[in-house]
FILUMMI-686675 format. One record per atom (N, C-alpha, C): atom name; residue in one letter; residue number from 0; x, y, z. Coordinates in Angstrom, 3 decimals. Each point is the difference from the previous one (the first is absolute). Example, Ala and Ser with C-alpha at 12.3 -4.5 7.8 and 13.67 -1.06 7.14 Angstrom:
BEGIN
{r "N", "A", 0, {13.190, -5.690, 7.800}}
{r "CA", "A", 0, {-0.890, 1.190, 0.000}}
{r "C", "A", 0, {0.900, 1.200, 0.000}}
{r "N", "S", 1, {-0.350, 1.050, -0.720}}
{r "CA", "S", 1, {0.820, 1.190, 0.060}}
{r "C", "S", 1, {-0.770, 1.090, 0.730}}
This chain:
BEGIN
{r "N", "M", 0, {73.451, 103.755, -117.180}}
{r "CA", "M", 0, {0.857, -0.217, 0.839}}
{r "C", "M", 0, {-0.769, -1.335, 0.952}}
{r "N", "S", 1, {0.987, -0.349, 0.938}}
{r "CA", "S", 1, {-0.141, -0.851, 1.048}}
{r "C", "S", 1, {0.585, -0.372, 0.945}}
{r "N", "F", 2, {-0.063, -0.931, 0.587}}
{r "CA", "F", 2, {0.134, -0.431, 1.115}}
{r "C", "F", 2, {0.500, -1.215, 0.002}}
{r "N", "E", 3, {1.288, -0.878, 0.650}}
{r "CA", "E", 3, {0.142, -1.648, -0.689}}
{r "C", "E", 3, {0.513, -0.338, 1.690}}
{r "N", "S", 4, {-0.621, -1.228, -0.007}}
{r "CA", "S", 4, {1.192, -0.227, 1.385}}
{r "C", "S", 4, {1.048, -0.917, -0.120}}
{r "N", "R", 5, {0.896, 0.328, 0.382}}
{r "CA", "R", 5, {1.171, -1.001, -0.131}}
{r "C", "R", 5, {0.793, -0.153, 1.426}}
{r "N", "S", 6, {-0.479, -1.179, 0.720}}
{r "CA", "S", 6, {0.474, -0.716, 1.516}}
{r "C", "S", 6, {-0.775, 0.678, 0.694}}
{r "N", "E", 7, {0.755, 0.752, 0.812}}
{r "CA", "E", 7, {-0.763, 0.862, 1.254}}
{r "C", "E", 7, {-0.173, 1.331, -0.186}}
{r "N", "A", 8, {0.448, 0.453, -1.540}}
{r "CA", "A", 8, {-0.439, 1.582, -0.362}}
{r "C", "A", 8, {-0.714, -0.075, -1.091}}
{r "N", "V", 9, {-0.303, 1.301, -0.428}}
{r "CA", "V", 9, {-1.024, 0.482, -1.149}}
{r "C", "V", 9, {0.965, 1.120, -0.838}}
{r "N", "V", 10, {-0.292, -0.315, -0.996}}
{r "CA", "V", 10, {0.942, 0.743, -0.940}}
{r "C", "V", 10, {-1.080, 0.816, -0.938}}
{r "N", "G", 11, {-0.107, 1.151, -0.110}}
{r "CA", "G", 11, {-0.721, 1.121, -0.533}}
{r "C", "G", 11, {0.722, 0.568, -1.327}}
{r "N", "A", 12, {-1.006, 0.340, -1.080}}
{r "CA", "A", 12, {0.557, 0.490, -1.504}}
{r "C", "A", 12, {-0.927, 1.128, -0.044}}
{r "N", "H", 13, {0.131, 1.155, 0.303}}
{r "CA", "H", 13, {-1.047, 1.407, -0.017}}
{r "C", "H", 13, {0.580, 1.061, -0.790}}
{r "N", "L", 14, {-0.948, 0.550, -0.171}}
{r "CA", "L", 14, {0.393, 1.339, -0.567}}
{r "C", "L", 14, {0.791, 1.066, 1.016}}
{r "N", "L", 15, {0.672, 0.689, -0.836}}
{r "CA", "L", 15, {0.860, 0.932, 1.131}}
{r "C", "L", 15, {-1.162, 0.892, 0.593}}
{r "N", "S", 16, {-0.803, 0.681, -0.980}}
{r "CA", "S", 16, {-1.196, 0.890, 0.659}}
{r "C", "S", 16, {-0.613, -0.620, 1.069}}
{r "N", "D", 17, {-0.342, -1.601, -0.174}}
{r "CA", "D", 17, {-0.859, -0.600, 1.078}}
{r "C", "D", 17, {0.769, -0.142, 1.765}}
{r "N", "L", 18, {1.392, 0.176, -0.857}}
{r "CA", "L", 18, {0.826, -0.659, 1.501}}
{r "C", "L", 18, {0.065, 1.673, 0.756}}
{r "N", "K", 19, {0.414, 1.198, -0.843}}
{r "CA", "K", 19, {0.183, 1.179, 0.363}}
{r "C", "K", 19, {-1.505, 0.160, 1.135}}
{r "N", "T", 20, {-1.132, -0.238, -0.839}}
{r "CA", "T", 20, {-1.301, 0.364, 0.885}}
{r "C", "T", 20, {0.303, -0.801, 1.076}}
{r "N", "V", 21, {-0.062, -1.277, 0.269}}
{r "CA", "V", 21, {0.268, -0.836, 1.272}}
{r "C", "V", 21, {0.640, 0.743, 1.017}}
{r "N", "Y", 22, {1.378, 0.665, -0.547}}
{r "CA", "Y", 22, {0.968, 0.317, 0.747}}
{r "C", "Y", 22, {-0.517, 1.357, 0.624}}
{r "N", "R", 23, {-0.882, 0.642, -1.028}}
{r "CA", "R", 23, {-0.415, 1.542, 0.714}}
{r "C", "R", 23, {-1.164, -0.287, 0.943}}
{r "N", "V", 24, {-0.714, -1.040, -0.305}}
{r "CA", "V", 24, {-0.841, 0.032, 0.942}}
{r "C", "V", 24, {0.298, -0.845, 1.687}}
{r "N", "L", 25, {0.834, -0.898, -0.070}}
{r "CA", "L", 25, {0.451, -0.717, 1.098}}
{r "C", "L", 25, {0.860, 1.071, 0.667}}
{r "N", "H", 26, {1.022, 0.716, -0.661}}
{r "CA", "H", 26, {0.978, 0.991, 0.601}}
{r "C", "H", 26, {-1.070, 1.231, 0.845}}
{r "N", "A", 27, {-1.077, 0.309, -0.723}}
{r "CA", "A", 27, {-0.799, 1.276, 0.643}}
{r "C", "A", 27, {-0.752, -0.772, 1.204}}
{r "N", "H", 28, {-0.208, -1.111, 0.169}}
{r "CA", "H", 28, {-0.951, -0.673, 1.147}}
{r "C", "H", 28, {1.000, -0.513, 0.944}}
{r "N", "L", 29, {1.177, 0.170, -0.279}}
{r "CA", "L", 29, {0.876, -1.132, 1.417}}
{r "C", "L", 29, {-0.175, 0.529, 1.153}}
{r "N", "G", 30, {-0.363, 1.197, 0.441}}
{r "CA", "G", 30, {-0.092, 0.349, 1.288}}
{r "C", "G", 30, {-1.104, -0.739, 0.652}}
{r "N", "E", 31, {-1.229, -0.165, -0.741}}
{r "CA", "E", 31, {-0.868, -1.078, 0.504}}
{r "C", "E", 31, {-0.027, -1.373, -0.167}}
{r "N", "H", 32, {1.387, -0.203, -0.549}}
{r "CA", "H", 32, {0.117, -1.404, -0.817}}
{r "C", "H", 32, {1.241, -0.327, 0.525}}
{r "N", "T", 33, {0.876, 0.174, 1.460}}
{r "CA", "T", 33, {1.490, -0.362, -0.065}}
{r "C", "T", 33, {0.700, -1.409, -0.023}}
{r "N", "E", 34, {-1.313, -0.444, -0.183}}
{r "CA", "E", 34, {0.676, -1.690, -0.064}}
{r "C", "E", 34, {0.292, 0.140, -1.525}}
{r "N", "L", 35, {-0.247, 0.561, -0.780}}
{r "CA", "L", 35, {0.953, -0.077, -1.620}}
{r "C", "L", 35, {1.036, 0.719, -0.167}}
{r "N", "M", 36, {0.201, 1.045, 1.287}}
{r "CA", "M", 36, {1.690, 0.453, -0.256}}
{r "C", "M", 36, {1.109, -0.739, -0.238}}
{r "N", "D", 37, {0.200, -0.952, 0.412}}
{r "CA", "D", 37, {1.219, -0.807, -0.219}}
{r "C", "D", 37, {0.292, -1.089, -0.524}}
{r "N", "T", 38, {-1.596, -0.263, -0.719}}
{r "CA", "T", 38, {-0.040, -1.503, -0.976}}
{r "C", "T", 38, {1.095, 0.258, -0.992}}
{r "N", "D", 39, {-0.054, -1.410, -0.082}}
{r "CA", "D", 39, {0.662, -0.501, -0.932}}
{r "C", "D", 39, {-0.474, 0.865, -1.909}}
{r "N", "F", 40, {-1.142, -0.001, 0.259}}
{r "CA", "F", 40, {-0.797, 0.218, -1.393}}
{r "C", "F", 40, {0.318, 1.928, 0.166}}
{r "N", "L", 41, {-0.473, 0.465, 0.988}}
{r "CA", "L", 41, {0.442, 1.301, -0.183}}
{r "C", "L", 41, {1.389, 0.981, -0.487}}
{r "N", "I", 42, {1.035, -1.084, 0.860}}
{r "CA", "I", 42, {1.129, 0.211, -0.652}}
{r "C", "I", 42, {0.692, -0.442, -0.918}}
{r "N", "E", 43, {-0.744, -1.024, -0.614}}
{r "CA", "E", 43, {0.478, -0.329, -1.515}}
{r "C", "E", 43, {-0.831, 0.942, -1.074}}
{r "N", "L", 44, {-0.729, 0.609, 0.383}}
{r "CA", "L", 44, {-1.086, 0.522, -1.041}}
{r "C", "L", 44, {0.829, 1.526, -0.037}}
{r "N", "Q", 45, {0.219, 0.273, 1.214}}
{r "CA", "Q", 45, {0.503, 1.747, 0.129}}
{r "C", "Q", 45, {1.334, -0.646, -0.938}}
{r "N", "T", 46, {0.992, -0.840, 0.561}}
{r "CA", "T", 46, {1.286, 0.069, -1.057}}
{r "C", "T", 46, {-0.312, -0.331, -1.109}}
{r "N", "Y", 47, {-0.821, -0.391, -0.720}}
{r "CA", "Y", 47, {-0.339, -0.452, -1.244}}
{r "C", "Y", 47, {-0.166, 1.173, -1.248}}
{r "N", "L", 48, {-0.847, 0.566, 1.269}}
{r "CA", "L", 48, {-0.911, 1.425, -0.802}}
{r "C", "L", 48, {1.335, 1.122, -0.028}}
{r "N", "Q", 49, {0.528, 0.084, 1.032}}
{r "CA", "Q", 49, {1.298, 0.950, -0.061}}
{r "C", "Q", 49, {1.051, -0.172, -0.739}}
{r "N", "R", 50, {0.010, -1.597, -0.048}}
{r "CA", "R", 50, {1.386, -0.324, -1.370}}
{r "C", "R", 50, {-0.753, 0.587, -1.664}}
{r "N", "E", 51, {-1.098, -0.510, 0.391}}
{r "CA", "E", 51, {-0.613, 0.690, -1.655}}
{r "C", "E", 51, {-0.127, 1.738, 0.260}}
{r "N", "A", 52, {-0.375, 0.506, 0.352}}
{r "CA", "A", 52, {-0.009, 1.425, 0.149}}
{r "C", "A", 52, {1.703, 0.360, -0.396}}
{r "N", "A", 53, {0.817, -0.445, 0.938}}
{r "CA", "A", 53, {1.445, 0.272, -0.198}}
{r "C", "A", 53, {0.229, 0.187, -1.617}}
{r "N", "A", 54, {-0.338, -1.438, -0.013}}
{r "CA", "A", 54, {0.705, -0.604, -1.978}}
{r "C", "A", 54, {-0.636, 1.421, -0.807}}
{r "N", "E", 55, {-1.371, -0.004, 0.380}}
{r "CA", "E", 55, {-0.737, 1.680, -0.875}}
{r "C", "E", 55, {0.994, 1.365, 0.307}}
{r "N", "G", 56, {0.945, -0.289, 1.348}}
{r "CA", "G", 56, {0.516, 1.262, -0.235}}
{r "C", "G", 56, {-0.715, 1.256, 1.040}}
{r "N", "V", 57, {-0.765, -0.860, 1.222}}
{r "CA", "V", 57, {-0.676, 0.513, 0.904}}
{r "C", "V", 57, {0.948, -0.091, 1.368}}
{r "N", "D", 58, {0.193, 1.121, 0.632}}
{r "CA", "D", 58, {1.136, -0.095, 1.354}}
{r "C", "D", 58, {-1.310, 0.007, 0.829}}
{r "N", "V", 59, {0.161, -1.393, 0.530}}
{r "CA", "V", 59, {-1.277, -0.397, 1.352}}
{r "C", "V", 59, {0.420, 0.246, 0.733}}
{r "N", "S", 60, {1.195, 0.403, 0.524}}
{r "CA", "S", 60, {0.466, 0.759, 1.417}}
{r "C", "S", 60, {-0.879, 1.560, 0.169}}
{r "N", "H", 61, {-0.576, 0.517, -1.384}}
{r "CA", "H", 61, {-0.528, 1.223, 0.050}}
{r "C", "H", 61, {-1.757, -0.547, 0.084}}
{r "N", "H", 62, {-0.366, 0.281, 1.027}}
{r "CA", "H", 62, {-1.161, -0.057, 0.601}}
{r "C", "H", 62, {-1.447, 0.199, -1.207}}
{r "N", "G", 63, {0.646, 1.189, -0.752}}
{r "CA", "G", 63, {-1.497, 0.617, -0.845}}
{r "C", "G", 63, {0.487, -0.934, -1.137}}
{r "N", "A", 64, {1.284, 0.088, -0.275}}
{r "CA", "A", 64, {0.002, -0.712, -1.163}}
{r "C", "A", 64, {-0.245, -1.320, -0.432}}
{r "N", "W", 65, {0.181, -1.081, 1.156}}
{r "CA", "W", 65, {-0.472, -1.471, 0.467}}
{r "C", "W", 65, {-1.941, 0.499, -0.034}}
{r "N", "D", 66, {-0.169, 0.854, 0.762}}
{r "CA", "D", 66, {-1.610, 0.019, 0.147}}
{r "C", "D", 66, {-0.743, 0.206, -1.679}}
{r "N", "A", 67, {0.470, 0.961, -0.759}}
{r "CA", "A", 67, {-0.483, 0.090, -1.335}}
{r "C", "A", 67, {0.384, -1.226, -0.618}}
{r "N", "W", 68, {1.121, -1.052, -0.092}}
{r "CA", "W", 68, {0.022, -0.774, -0.607}}
{r "C", "W", 68, {-0.988, -1.146, 0.085}}
{r "N", "L", 69, {-0.408, 0.121, 1.444}}
{r "CA", "L", 69, {-0.921, -1.366, 0.623}}
{r "C", "L", 69, {-1.503, 0.972, -0.940}}
{r "N", "G", 70, {-0.063, 0.911, -0.340}}
{r "CA", "G", 70, {-1.153, 0.152, 0.104}}
{r "C", "G", 70, {-0.830, 1.100, 0.962}}
{r "N", "N", 71, {0.708, 0.553, 0.869}}
{r "CA", "N", 71, {-0.560, 0.991, 1.034}}
{r "C", "N", 71, {-0.246, 1.235, -0.232}}
{r "N", "V", 72, {-0.989, 0.273, -0.923}}
{r "CA", "V", 72, {0.173, 1.270, -0.783}}
{r "C", "V", 72, {-0.031, 1.099, 1.304}}
{r "N", "D", 73, {-1.175, -0.320, 0.918}}
{r "CA", "D", 73, {-0.044, 1.113, 0.849}}
{r "C", "D", 73, {0.739, -0.358, 1.650}}
{r "N", "A", 74, {1.119, -0.676, -0.001}}
{r "CA", "A", 74, {0.662, -0.482, 1.110}}
{r "C", "A", 74, {0.709, 1.499, 0.676}}
{r "N", "T", 75, {-0.090, 0.109, 1.457}}
{r "CA", "T", 75, {0.588, 1.069, 0.451}}
{r "C", "T", 75, {1.408, -0.155, -0.106}}
{r "N", "P", 76, {0.432, 1.281, -0.112}}
{r "CA", "P", 76, {1.660, 0.291, 0.164}}
{r "C", "P", 76, {0.563, -0.607, 1.347}}
{r "N", "C", 77, {1.040, 0.290, -0.157}}
{r "CA", "C", 77, {0.916, -1.182, 1.177}}
{r "C", "C", 77, {0.283, 1.140, 0.953}}
{r "N", "E", 78, {-0.187, 0.803, -0.891}}
{r "CA", "E", 78, {0.678, 1.934, 1.229}}
{r "C", "E", 78, {-1.856, 0.022, 0.877}}
{r "N", "D", 79, {-0.840, -0.314, -0.669}}
{r "CA", "D", 79, {-1.392, -0.103, 0.641}}
{r "C", "D", 79, {-0.577, -1.266, 0.694}}
{r "N", "R", 80, {0.643, -0.853, -0.003}}
{r "CA", "R", 80, {0.008, -1.686, 0.216}}
{r "C", "R", 80, {0.808, -0.147, 1.537}}
{r "N", "L", 81, {1.252, 0.276, -0.163}}
{r "CA", "L", 81, {0.562, 0.462, 1.340}}
{r "C", "L", 81, {-0.416, 0.591, 1.221}}
{r "N", "P", 82, {-0.312, 0.261, -0.002}}
{r "CA", "P", 82, {-0.651, 1.234, 1.316}}
{r "C", "P", 82, {-1.268, -0.834, 0.547}}
{r "N", "R", 83, {-0.734, -1.070, -0.677}}
{r "CA", "R", 83, {-1.292, -0.338, 0.107}}
{r "C", "R", 83, {0.573, -1.425, 0.338}}
{r "N", "R", 84, {1.080, -0.769, -0.215}}
{r "CA", "R", 84, {0.361, -1.306, 0.062}}
{r "C", "R", 84, {-0.603, -0.657, 1.290}}
{r "N", "R", 85, {-0.109, -1.032, -0.311}}
{r "CA", "R", 85, {-0.188, -0.844, 1.275}}
{r "C", "R", 85, {0.527, -1.021, 0.586}}
{r "N", "T", 86, {0.493, -0.682, 0.857}}
{r "CA", "T", 86, {0.588, -1.132, 0.271}}
{r "C", "T", 86, {-0.994, -1.098, 0.040}}
{r "N", "I", 87, {-0.102, -0.976, -0.691}}
{r "CA", "I", 87, {-0.231, -1.044, 0.224}}
{r "C", "I", 87, {0.358, -1.061, 0.522}}
{r "N", "D", 88, {-0.744, -0.318, 1.041}}
{r "CA", "D", 88, {0.521, -1.053, 1.145}}
{r "C", "D", 88, {-0.518, -1.795, -0.350}}
{r "N", "P", 89, {0.802, -0.835, -0.890}}
{r "CA", "P", 89, {-0.762, -0.906, -0.293}}
{r "C", "P", 89, {-0.260, -0.899, 1.227}}
């Protein structure tokens, strides 16, 4: 696995399991680090992971299925999550 500079960008080749871990950790802490929320990195990482999950037959619009695919084995179900949802003001 590696990073490579290309002009002003950095290209990386990493294990899917590592990318899932990075995404889970970043997503879990967005409330404390709202500056990450709209970064190209996070958006592109999420898009890539959702394409990979969909290719494996996962319905990424179903949060439980998406969480399970990401490896969030103890994720709170949507019906429990929604009443506690908070608005993050970047």
